[in-house]
Every structure is written in structure tokens, then in C-alpha cells.
C-alpha positions as YAML, in Angstrom:
chain: A
units: angstrom
residues:
- id: 1
  name: MET
  ca: [23.92, -14.93, -104.67]
- id: 2
  name: ARG
  ca: [20.41, -13.65, -104.29]
- id: 3
  name: GLU
  ca: [17.83, -15.66, -106.19]
- id: 4
  name: ALA
  ca: [16.50, -12.56, -107.96]
- id: 5
  name: GLY
  ca: [19.83, -12.23, -109.76]
- id: 6
  name: LEU
  ca: [19.19, -15.56, -111.47]
- id: 7
  name: THR
  ca: [15.65, -14.84, -112.60]
- id: 8
  name: HIS
  ca: [15.89, -11.51, -114.43]
- id: 9
  name: PRO
  ca: [13.17, -11.34, -117.12]
- id: 10
  name: GLN
  ca: [15.50, -9.69, -119.65]
- id: 11
  name: ILE
  ca: [18.11, -12.43, -119.23]
- id: 12
  name: PRO
  ca: [16.17, -15.73, -119.23]
- id: 13
  name: ASP
  ca: [19.33, -17.83, -119.57]
- id: 14
  name: ALA
  ca: [21.24, -16.04, -116.77]
- id: 15
  name: PRO
  ca: [22.18, -19.24, -114.86]
- id: 16
  name: ALA
  ca: [23.51, -20.92, -118.01]
- id: 17
  name: ARG
  ca: [25.49, -17.81, -118.98]
- id: 18
  name: LEU
  ca: [27.00, -17.58, -115.51]
- id: 19
  name: ILE
  ca: [27.99, -21.26, -115.53]
- id: 20
  name: ARG
  ca: [29.57, -20.93, -118.99]
- id: 21
  name: SER
  ca: [31.48, -17.79, -118.00]
- id: 22
  name: LEU
  ca: [32.82, -19.28, -114.78]
- id: 23
  name: THR
  ca: [33.91, -22.44, -116.59]
- id: 24
  name: GLU
  ca: [35.67, -20.37, -119.26]
- id: 25
  name: ALA
  ca: [37.46, -18.34, -116.58]
- id: 26
  name: VAL
  ca: [38.73, -21.46, -114.84]
- id: 27
  name: THR
  ca: [39.96, -23.03, -118.08]
- id: 28
  name: THR
  ca: [41.63, -19.77, -119.11]
- id: 29
  name: VAL
  ca: [43.63, -19.73, -115.89]
- id: 30
  name: LEU
  ca: [44.28, -23.46, -115.39]
- id: 31
  name: GLY
  ca: [44.19, -24.77, -118.95]
- id: 32
  name: GLU
  ca: [41.75, -26.59, -121.18]
- id: 33
  name: SER
  ca: [42.66, -29.95, -119.62]
- id: 34
  name: VAL
  ca: [40.67, -29.11, -116.46]
- id: 35
  name: ARG
  ca: [37.38, -28.35, -118.29]
- id: 36
  name: GLU
  ca: [35.97, -31.85, -117.75]
- id: 37
  name: HIS
  ca: [36.61, -31.50, -114.01]
- id: 38
  name: VAL
  ca: [35.02, -28.05, -113.55]
- id: 39
  name: SER
  ca: [31.79, -28.13, -111.58]
- id: 40
  name: VAL
  ca: [29.77, -24.97, -110.95]
- id: 41
  name: SER
  ca: [26.97, -24.86, -108.38]
- id: 42
  name: ILE
  ca: [24.85, -21.74, -108.16]
- id: 43
  name: VAL
  ca: [22.90, -21.31, -104.97]
- id: 44
  name: GLY
  ca: [20.11, -18.76, -105.19]
- id: 45
  name: VAL
  ca: [19.21, -17.44, -101.76]
- id: 46
  name: PRO
  ca: [15.58, -16.28, -101.50]
- id: 47
  name: ALA
  ca: [14.98, -12.73, -100.26]
- id: 48
  name: GLY
  ca: [14.86, -12.54, -96.48]
- id: 49
  name: ARG
  ca: [17.13, -15.56, -95.97]
- id: 50
  name: SER
  ca: [20.51, -13.87, -95.92]
- id: 51
  name: GLY
  ca: [22.01, -10.99, -94.03]
- id: 52
  name: VAL
  ca: [24.73, -8.38, -94.00]
- id: 53
  name: ARG
  ca: [26.17, -6.78, -90.85]
- id: 54
  name: GLY
  ca: [23.55, -8.47, -88.68]
- id: 55
  name: GLU
  ca: [20.58, -7.30, -90.74]
- id: 56
  name: VAL
  ca: [18.35, -9.44, -92.94]
- id: 57
  name: ALA
  ca: [18.89, -8.51, -96.58]
...
């Protein structure tokens, strides 16, 4: 995920919201018993350090 998607000024808690939502999705599919084992890592890639189709994005 591009770093800018995690630092939107209108959504200051974007990383926390994403982590909560992903955890809820996993527990919805696999059951509440897995919640304590769910680990979410968000990696924000700075602009210019990723690419698509051979071009720097």
C-alpha cells in the first residue's frame, strides 16, 4: 500500500481503522476464537519506491 493512503488528513486514524476492519473480516470468516491470533502489519511504501508494469509509481 502506498504510504499516502495511510496519512490522509481527513482520516487521521486510517491505520487503526484498517487494522480493525481487517481483524473483523478475519474473525467473521474464521470465528471469534481466532481474534487473539490475528496479526495485521501495514507496510506503507513511500512514493517512488514501488512500480507497476516496469515503471516507478
